[in-house]
C-alpha positions in Angstrom: -20.8 -1.6 2.5 -19.4 -3.7 5.2 -18.9 -6.5 2.6 -17.0 -3.9 0.3 -14.8 -2.7 3.0 -13.9 -6.3 4.2 -13.0 -6.9 0.4 -10.8 -4.0 0.2 -9.1 -4.8 3.4 -8.7 -8.5 2.2 -7.1 -6.9 -1.0 -4.5 -4.7 1.1 -3.2 -7.8 2.6 -1.7 -8.6 -0.4 0.7 -5.1 -0.7 0.6 -5.2 -4.7 3.1 -3.1 -6.5 0.7 -2.6 -9.4 3.2 -1.6 -11.6 5.6 -4.5 -11.4 3.5 -7.4 -12.7 3.5 -7.0 -16.2 6.6 -9.3 -17.1 5.5 -12.1 -14.4 1.9 -12.2 -15.8 2.3 -11.7 -19.5 2.2 -15.1 -20.2 -1.4 -15.1 -18.7 -2.4 -12.2 -21.1 -1.0 -13.9 -24.5 -2.5 -17.5 -23.3 -6.2 -15.7 -22.5 -5.8 -14.0 -26.0 -5.2 -17.2 -27.8 -7.9 -19.4 -26.2 -10.3 -16.6 -27.0 -9.0 -15.2 -30.4 -9.3 -11.7 -28.7 -6.7 -8.8 -29.4 -6.7 -7.3 -26.0 -6.4 -9.1 -22.5 -5.8 -7.3 -19.2 -5.5 -8.5 -15.3 -7.2 -5.8 -13.5 -7.3 -5.2 -9.9 -10.1 -3.2 -8.3 -9.5 -1.2 -5.2 -11.8 1.2 -3.1 -11.2 4.0 -5.7 -9.7 2.7 -9.1 -9.5 -0.4 -11.2 -5.5 -0.7 -11.7 -4.5 -3.1 -14.8 -1.4 -5.0 -13.6 -0.9 -7.1 -17.0 -2.5 -6.4 -20.3 -1.6 -6.4 -23.9 0.4 -3.2 -24.1 2.8 -2.5 -21.1 2.2 1.1 -19.9 0.1 1.4 -17.0 -3.5 1.7 -17.2 -5.9 3.2 -14.3 -9.5 4.4 -14.3 -12.0 4.7 -11.9 -13.7 1.9 -10.8 -17.0 3.2 -11.7 -16.1 3.0 -15.4 -14.6 -0.3 -15.0 -16.8 -3.4 -16.7 -15.0 -5.6 -14.3 -16.7 -3.8 -11.4 -19.9 -5.7 -12.6 -17.4 -9.0 -12.8 -16.4 -9.3 -9.1 -20.2 -9.2 -8.3 -20.7 -12.4 -10.1 -19.4 -16.0 -9.3 -19.6 -16.9 -12.9 -17.9 -15.7 -16.0 -19.5 -12.2 -17.1 -20.0 -11.8 -20.8 -21.1 -9.1 -22.8 -21.7 -9.6 -26.6 -22.3 -6.1 -27.5 -21.1 -3.3 -25.3 -22.5 -1.1 -27.6 -25.8 -2.1 -27.7 -25.9 -2.4 -24.0 -27.4 0.4 -22.1 -24.9 0.2 -18.9 -21.9 0.5 -21.1 -22.6 2.0 -24.4 -21.8 5.7 -23.2 -18.5 4.7 -21.9 -15.4 6.2 -23.2 -13.6 3.0 -24.6 -17.0 2.2 -26.3 -18.3 5.2 -27.8 -14.8 6.3 -28.8 -11.1 4.9 -29.1 -10.8 1.9 -29.0 -14.3 1.2 -29.7 -15.0 -1.9 -28.0 -18.3 -3.9 -28.4 -17.1 -7.4 -27.0 -16.0 -8.2 -23.0 -15.9 -11.3 -21.1 -14.2 -11.5 -17.9 -13.4 -14.2 -15.1 -13.1 -13.4 -11.3 -9.8 -13.6 -9.6 -11.2 -15.3 -6.5 -9.0 -15.9 -3.6 -8.9 -19.0 -1.3 -11.0 -16.8 1.0 -13.5 -16.8 -1.4 -13.0 -13.2 -2.0 -13.2 -11.5 -5.4 -9.9 -8.9 -6.0 -10.4 -8.3 -9.8 -10.5 -10.5 -12.7 -9.0 -11.6 -16.1 -10.9 -10.1 -19.4 -10.8 -10.5 -22.9 -12.0 -7.4 -25.0 -12.6 -7.2 -28.8 -13.8 -4.4 -31.7 -16.0 -7.2 -32.7 -19.1 -8.5 -31.3 -18.8 -12.1 -30.9 -19.3 -15.0 -28.2 -17.1 -17.7 -26.8 -17.8 -21.0 -26.1 -18.6 -22.6 -22.5 -15.1 -24.5 -22.8 -13.1 -21.3 -23.7 -15.1 -19.6 -20.3 -13.9 -22.3 -18.7 -10.2 -22.6 -19.7 -10.5 -18.6 -18.7 -11.4 -19.7 -15.3 -8.3 -22.2 -14.8 -6.1 -19.0 -15.9 -7.5 -16.8 -13.2 -6.9 -19.6 -11.0 -3.3 -19.6 -12.1 -3.1 -15.6 -11.6 -4.3 -16.0 -8.0 -2.0 -18.7 -6.9 0.8 -16.2 -8.5 -0.6 -13.6 -6.4 -1.1 -15.3 -3.1 2.6 -16.7 -3.0 3.8 -13.3 -3.6 1.2 -12.5 -0.5 3.0 -14.8 1.6 6.5 -13.1 0.8 5.1 -9.9 1.6 3.9 -11.3 5.1 6.9 -13.0 6.1 8.6 -9.6 5.4 6.2 -8.0 7.9 6.8 -10.6 10.3 10.4 -9.8 9.8 9.6 -6.4 10.2 8.4 -6.9 13.6 11.0 -9.1 14.9 13.1 -6.1 14.2 11.1 -4.1 16.5 11.0 -6.5 19.1 15.0 -6.9 18.6 15.4 -2.9 19.0 13.4 -3.0 22.1 15.4 -5.7 23.6 18.5 -3.8 22.9 17.3 -0.9 24.9 16.0 -2.9 27.5 19.2 -5.2 28.2 21.9 -2.5 27.3 21.4 -0.5 30.2 21.0 -3.0 33.2 24.2 -4.6 31.8 26.2 -1.4 31.6 25.2 -0.9 35.2 27.0 -4.1 36.2 29.7 -3.1 34.6 30.0 0.1 36.2 29.4 -1.6 39.6 32.3 -3.6 39.2 34.5 -1.0 38.0 33.7 0.8 41.1 34.5 -2.5 43.4 37.9 -2.9 41.5 39.0 0.3 42.1 38.1 0.5 46.0 41.0 -1.7 46.7 40.8 -0.6 50.6 37.6 -1.9 51.1 38.0 -4.6 53.7 34.1 -5.7 53.0 34.7 -7.2 49.5 35.3 -11.0 49.6 35.2 -11.3 45.6 38.6 -11.4 44.3 39.8 -8.8 41.2 40.1 -11.7 38.9 36.7 -12.9 39.7 35.2 -9.5 39.2 37.1 -9.0 35.9 35.4 -12.3 34.6 31.9 -10.6 35.5 32.8 -7.4 33.6 34.4 -9.4 30.7 31.1 -11.2 30.5 28.9 -8.3 30.5 31.2 -6.7 27.7 30.9 -9.8 25.8 26.9 -9.6 25.9 27.2 -6.0 25.4 29.4 -6.6 22.1 27.0 -9.8 21.0 23.9 -7.0 21.3 25.7 -4.4 19.1 26.9 -6.9 16.6 23.4 -8.5 16.0 21.3 -5.1 16.2 23.7 -2.9 14.6 21.8 -0.5 12.2 23.4 0.9 9.2 21.3 3.5 7.6 23.7 4.8 5.1 23.9 1.2 3.5 20.3 0.6 3.7 20.7 -2.7 5.9 19.3 -3.9 9.1 20.3 -7.7 10.2 21.4 -8.4 6.6 17.8 -7.6 5.2 17.8 -5.0 2.6 15.6 -1.8 3.1 14.1 0.7 0.3 15.2 4.6 0.5 11.9 6.4 1.7 12.0 8.7 -1.3 11.3 5.5 -3.2 8.0 5.2 -1.9 6.7 8.8 -3.0 8.4 8.3 -6.7 6.1 5.2 -6.9 3.2 7.4 -5.7 3.9 10.1 -8.2 4.2 7.0 -10.9 1.1 5.8 -10.3 -1.1 8.6 -9.9 0.2 10.8 -12.8 -2.4 8.7 -15.3 -5.6 9.4 -13.0 -4.6 13.5 -12.5 -4.1 13.8 -15.9 -7.9 12.3 -16.9 -8.9 15.5 -15.0 -6.3 18.0 -15.8 -5.4 17.8 -12.0 -1.8 19.6 -11.3 -0.2 17.0 -9.3 3.0 17.1 -7.3 5.2 15.8 -4.6 6.9 18.1 -2.2 9.9 17.1 -0.2 10.2 19.6 2.9 14.1 18.5 4.3 17.2 16.6 3.1 17.0 13.6 5.5 16.4 10.4 4.0 15.8 7.2 6.0 15.7 3.4 5.0 12.5 1.5 5.4 11.7 -2.2 5.5 10.0 -3.1 2.1 6.7 -4.3 3.9 6.3 -0.5 5.1 7.0 0.7 1.9 4.1 -1.0 0.4 2.0 0.0 3.2 3.0 3.6 2.6 2.1 3.7 -0.6 -1.1 1.9 -0.5 -1.7 4.6 2.3 -1.0 7.8 0.0 -2.7 6.2 -3.0 -5.9 6.0 -1.6 -5.5 9.7 -0.2 -4.3 11.0 -3.3 -7.2 9.0 -5.3 -9.7 10.6 -2.7 -8.4 13.7 -3.9 -8.8 13.3 -7.4 -12.5 12.3 -7.0 -13.4 15.6 -5.1 -11.0 17.9 -7.1 -12.4 19.5 -10.2 -10.5 20.0 -13.5 -7.8 21.6 -13.4 -7.1 21.8 -9.8 -4.3 21.2 -7.5 -3.2 17.9 -5.6 0.0 18.0 -3.6 1.6 15.2 -1.5 4.3 17.0 0.9 6.6 15.3 3.3 8.9 16.2 6.1 10.6 14.7 8.9 10.7 15.7 12.5 12.2 15.0 15.8 10.1 15.5 18.6 10.6 13.8 21.9 13.8 12.3 20.8 12.0 10.2 18.3 12.2 10.9 14.4 8.7 11.0 12.6 7.5 11.1 9.5 4.7 13.8 8.5 2.8 13.4 5.4 0.5 15.7 4.2 -1.8 15.4 1.4 -3.8 18.5 0.4 -6.4 19.8 -2.2 -8.4 22.6 -3.6 -11.4 20.4 -3.8 -14.9 20.6 -2.7 -13.9 20.0 0.7 -15.8 18.4 3.6 -18.5 19.6 6.0 -17.9 20.0 9.8 -20.1 17.0 10.7 -17.7 14.8 8.2 -14.6 16.2 9.8 -15.5 15.6 13.1 -16.6 12.1 12.4 -13.1 11.3 10.6 -11.0 12.4 13.6 -12.7 10.8 16.1 -12.7 7.4 14.3 -16.0 7.2 13.3 -17.2 6.3 9.8 -17.8 8.7 6.9 -20.2 8.4 4.5 -19.1 9.4 1.1 -20.6 11.6 -1.6 -20.5 12.1 -5.1 -17.2 13.3 -6.5 -17.1 16.7 -8.8 -17.8 14.4 -11.9 -20.4 12.1 -10.2 -18.1 9.7 -9.5 -19.6 7.0 -6.7 -17.9 7.3 -3.1 -19.1 5.1 0.1 -16.4 6.5 2.5 -14.4 3.0 2.0 -11.4 4.4 1.1 -11.1 6.7 4.1 -11.8 4.0 6.2 -9.8 1.5 4.9 -6.4 4.3 4.9 -7.2 4.5 8.8 -6.6 0.8 9.3 -3.6 0.8 7.5 -2.1 3.9 9.4 -3.1 2.2 12.5 -1.2 -0.9 11.6 2.1 1.0 11.7 1.1 2.7 14.5 0.7 6.0 13.4 -2.1 8.7 13.4 -4.3 10.6 10.7 -6.5 13.6 11.2 -8.0 16.0 8.6 -8.7 19.5 8.5 -11.2 20.9 5.9 -13.8 23.5 4.8 -16.6 23.4 1.9 -15.2 24.9 -1.2 -11.9 25.3 0.4 -10.3 22.0 0.0 -8.8 19.3 2.2 -5.6 18.2 3.8 -5.1 15.0 5.2 -2.1 14.5 7.7 -0.3 11.3 8.6 2.4 10.8 11.4 4.0 7.6 11.7 7.6 7.1 13.9 10.1 6.1 11.7 11.1 3.2 14.0 7.7 1.9 13.1 8.9 1.7 9.2 
């Protein structure tokens, strides 16, 4: 379990936008098809709950529970994983894509292994016919897998740079508050001295005092110029920011397929009209946090159930807070699990409503990501009555 937690945490460092890679990775998909003479190729990423197909022969977004994935078995290996006849294999014969459309029979997958020697997913080919590919073809698939990983790792470097910029912005804002007040105090004192012309104790000339005041005002003006925030335009220090509402639009898009699979009514509700602009880094973090909580809700909510993501902003002690609630009417959590989660302890998983495996990895991962944004997360739940997770993060940390 610890190894899988480390793997999922490592994957989170990429902050992948699962819906944005189709065009960029399309050449790798086409080349894999040509190399193996296969009609279907997929590039899959496996997180704590799902397998996300970030590039494939067809363009529409595809997501399946990780326990239904052959690639989940592939990432447990260190060499290409080939199944020549899925229908004849006891482990896969009843999978929906084998027993029904599109009636896949052949599978071969190669691990996407990062420089840290961690498998985050796979590139695989599938066919409706049983067959076998050569060792040379498998080796060429491995080369392709290396190229895909290199691409994703370069994208991670961009993400990490954005994160550093975000942290620097926070430090500059703190600097603004810390420095402005003393300088304004200097300006005020000089004003008092300059107006008290009858005080014989003053040995400083008015010109000298004016020069001190001008210098202090110049520093304040420079701080204002460099650290000015224009939330209406979504720009801070020339860095583009993302509207907060875009996060929830992305969450809606990514989770509708999984919700439809179980006929779950999934919706997002906004409780106020305020909108904020946040860093691209924080936007990706928020999408990951909410996605994991929604995936957890889908796993433990029965067919035709309901999952809601509700978000609002509140003013508390002179700071703006983002409050996100993920509610479901599923099987709920018992008192011991609720207490364990709220006290920061590990929560051991249980089977979902359709027997889905669960190890508590996703919730552990969510807590870590919320902590990275200096936020808080808690849960309320009763067996048979559903569950509500609440995430609270200061807007200034986004």
